[in-house]
C-alpha positions in Angstrom: 33.4 -11.6 -24.7 30.9 -14.7 -25.5 27.6 -12.6 -24.2 28.6 -9.7 -25.8 28.7 -11.0 -29.4 25.3 -13.2 -28.1 23.7 -9.8 -26.8 25.0 -8.3 -30.5 23.7 -11.3 -32.6 20.4 -11.0 -31.1 19.8 -7.0 -31.4 20.7 -7.3 -34.8 18.1 -10.4 -35.8 15.4 -8.2 -33.8 16.5 -4.2 -35.7 15.8 -6.9 -39.1 12.8 -7.7 -38.0 11.4 -5.1 -36.6 11.8 -1.5 -37.6 13.0 0.9 -34.6 9.8 3.0 -36.0 7.6 -0.5 -34.9 9.5 -1.1 -32.1 8.6 2.5 -30.4 5.1 2.3 -31.9 2.2 2.3 -29.3 -0.4 -0.5 -31.1 2.3 -2.4 -31.6 3.6 -2.8 -27.9 -0.3 -3.0 -27.0 -0.1 -5.9 -29.5 2.7 -7.4 -27.4 1.2 -7.0 -24.3 -1.9 -8.9 -25.5 0.5 -11.8 -27.0 2.4 -11.8 -23.5 -0.5 -12.0 -21.5 -1.7 -15.1 -23.4 1.5 -16.8 -23.4 1.5 -16.5 -19.6 -2.3 -17.3 -19.3 -0.9 -20.7 -21.9 2.2 -21.6 -19.5 -0.2 -21.7 -16.3 -2.6 -23.7 -18.0 0.5 -26.1 -19.1 1.4 -26.2 -15.9 -2.0 -27.6 -14.0 -2.2 -30.2 -16.7 0.9 -31.5 -16.1 1.7 -34.5 -13.4 5.3 -33.5 -14.3 6.6 -31.5 -11.1 9.7 -30.5 -12.8 7.8 -29.2 -15.7 5.2 -27.8 -13.8 7.6 -25.3 -11.9 9.4 -24.5 -14.7 6.1 -23.6 -16.8 4.7 -21.9 -13.8 8.2 -19.5 -14.0 7.7 -19.3 -17.5 4.2 -17.6 -16.6 5.3 -15.1 -14.0 8.4 -13.9 -16.5 5.6 -13.4 -19.6 3.6 -11.0 -16.8 6.5 -9.1 -15.8 7.4 -8.6 -19.4 4.5 -7.4 -20.4 4.2 -5.3 -17.0 7.6 -3.4 -18.5 6.4 -2.9 -21.6 3.0 -1.6 -20.3 5.2 1.0 -18.5 7.0 2.4 -21.7 3.9 2.9 -23.7 3.8 7.2 -23.0 -0.1 7.8 -24.4 -1.9 5.6 -22.3 -4.0 7.3 -20.1 -2.3 7.4 -16.3 -5.3 6.2 -14.5 -6.1 3.4 -17.2 -2.8 2.1 -16.9 -2.4 1.9 -12.8 -5.9 0.1 -12.7 -4.5 -2.3 -14.9 -0.5 -2.5 -13.8 -2.3 -2.9 -10.1 -4.2 -5.9 -12.2 -0.9 -7.6 -13.5 0.9 -7.3 -10.1 -1.9 -9.3 -8.2 -2.4 -12.1 -11.0 1.3 -12.2 -10.4 1.2 -13.4 -6.3 -2.0 -15.6 -7.7 0.7 -17.2 -9.8 3.1 -17.8 -7.4 0.5 -19.1 -4.9 -0.5 -21.9 -6.9 -3.9 -20.6 -7.0 -6.5 -22.5 -8.9 -6.6 -22.2 -13.0 -10.0 -21.1 -12.5 -9.0 -18.3 -10.6 -5.9 -17.2 -12.8 -8.4 -17.4 -16.3 -10.5 -15.1 -14.7 -8.0 -12.5 -13.7 -6.3 -13.1 -17.1 -9.5 -12.7 -18.9 -10.2 -9.7 -17.0 -6.6 -7.8 -18.2 -7.4 -8.7 -21.8 -10.9 -7.3 -21.7 -9.1 -4.1 -20.3 -6.9 -3.7 -23.1 -9.6 -4.4 -25.8 -11.3 -1.7 -24.3 -8.6 1.0 -25.5 -9.4 2.9 -28.3 -6.2 1.8 -30.4 -6.4 4.9 -32.8 -7.3 7.6 -30.4 -3.6 6.0 -28.1 -1.8 6.8 -31.3 -3.0 10.4 -31.0 -2.1 10.9 -27.3 0.7 9.6 -28.2 2.1 12.2 -30.7 0.6 14.6 -28.4 2.4 12.8 -25.6 6.0 13.4 -27.6 4.7 17.0 -29.4 4.3 18.6 -25.6 7.2 16.9 -24.1 9.8 18.6 -26.7 11.1 15.4 -27.9 10.1 16.0 -31.6 12.2 19.5 -31.1 15.0 17.8 -29.8 15.7 15.1 -32.4 15.5 17.4 -34.9 17.7 20.1 -33.0 21.0 17.9 -31.8 22.2 21.0 -30.4 19.7 21.6 -27.9 20.1 17.6 -26.9 22.1 14.6 -26.8 24.2 13.1 -29.9 24.1 9.5 -29.5 26.7 7.3 -31.2 24.5 4.0 -31.4 26.6 2.2 -33.5 29.7 2.7 -31.0 28.2 1.8 -27.6 29.8 -0.9 -26.4 27.1 -4.2 -25.9 28.2 -3.3 -21.8 27.0 -0.4 -20.8 23.1 -1.9 -21.7 24.1 -4.8 -19.7 25.3 -2.5 -16.7 21.9 -1.1 -17.3 19.6 -3.8 -16.5 22.3 -5.2 -13.5 21.6 -2.0 -12.3 17.9 -1.8 -12.3 17.8 -5.3 -11.0 20.5 -4.2 -8.0 23.1 -6.0 -9.4 24.9 -3.1 -9.1 25.6 0.0 -7.2 24.7 3.6 -9.0 28.0 4.8 -8.1 29.0 1.3 -11.2 26.4 2.3 -13.7 27.2 6.4 -13.4 30.0 5.3 -13.6 29.4 3.7 -17.5 27.8 6.7 -18.5 30.4 9.1 -17.6 32.4 6.7 -19.9 30.1 7.3 -22.5 30.5 11.1 -21.8 34.1 10.6 -22.2 34.9 9.0 -24.8 32.3 11.2 -26.8 29.7 8.7 -27.9 27.0 10.7 -26.1 27.5 14.6 -25.9 26.2 17.1 -23.8 26.8 20.6 -25.2 26.1 22.2 -21.9 28.4 23.5 -19.1 29.2 21.6 -16.2 31.1 20.1 -13.4 33.6 17.3 -12.9 32.1 13.9 -11.8 33.5 13.2 -8.7 31.9 9.7 -8.0 28.8 11.4 -5.7 26.1 10.9 -6.0 23.7 13.8 -3.3 20.2 13.7 -5.3 18.3 10.6 -5.2 17.8 9.0 -8.7 14.3 8.5 -9.7 12.6 5.5 -9.6 12.0 5.5 -13.5 15.2 6.3 -14.2 15.7 2.9 -13.4 12.8 1.8 -15.3 14.0 3.3 -18.1 17.2 1.6 -18.2 15.9 -1.6 -18.2 13.4 -1.0 -20.8 16.3 0.4 -23.0 18.6 -2.7 -22.2 16.0 -5.0 -23.2 15.4 -2.8 -26.4 11.7 -1.8 -25.3 12.3 2.2 -25.1 14.5 4.0 -28.2 18.0 5.6 -27.6 16.2 9.3 -27.4 13.7 7.9 -24.4 16.4 6.6 -22.8 18.9 9.5 -22.8 16.0 11.8 -22.1 16.4 10.6 -18.5 20.2 11.4 -18.3 19.6 14.3 -19.2 16.9 15.0 -16.6 19.3 14.1 -13.9 22.3 16.1 -15.8 20.0 19.3 -15.4 19.2 18.0 -11.8 23.2 17.8 -10.6 22.0 14.4 -10.2 24.9 13.7 -12.5 27.8 15.6 -13.5 30.5 15.7 -15.5 
């Protein structure tokens, strides 16, 4: 209960400081990505300059964590060219390995700077256009305007434990069955509504859940992607019989 209350307060604070439109804006996400990379670099520099071993360990862990968060945000930027995104992700992962291996500062700084330079070459105005085009081509604009074609989502009614489940599932802490039982709860309670004919959920999963659905669950739990983006993954599973209700 205490955890639920803390998550609720944090969510309220985040939404007060940053609107949902801003959270989903690709340019904002890109700016946050750069901030996280620079924070990771600062943490690693602090680690190498410290003679306090416990402090050094914490700073290295923080440096690595900031890069992991940056990688998650990069995945969620839908308007970026996929080849460019994959190239940067590879560099992020190599830098994470270098951090864990306690590579010399010069090597790490060069890796950080290469990532920041790659991001600096992206045309942000083009990114906005790509994001709009991506949403239109995916039909998400129409789906949000026509609730009968999509899942209706009552955000205020969603228990915080559902997002915790999503995070734990993405991290492999709970099973597919346990995660899907949480989704079934939302359906049973009409928190999300699916205007399609379906069959009773028997708890069996006959089709492998795509890895991108787990990424979506993690990002949704962290507030990186919107409810509609997360629910598009649930709709995908419903359409393909991975999840039935």
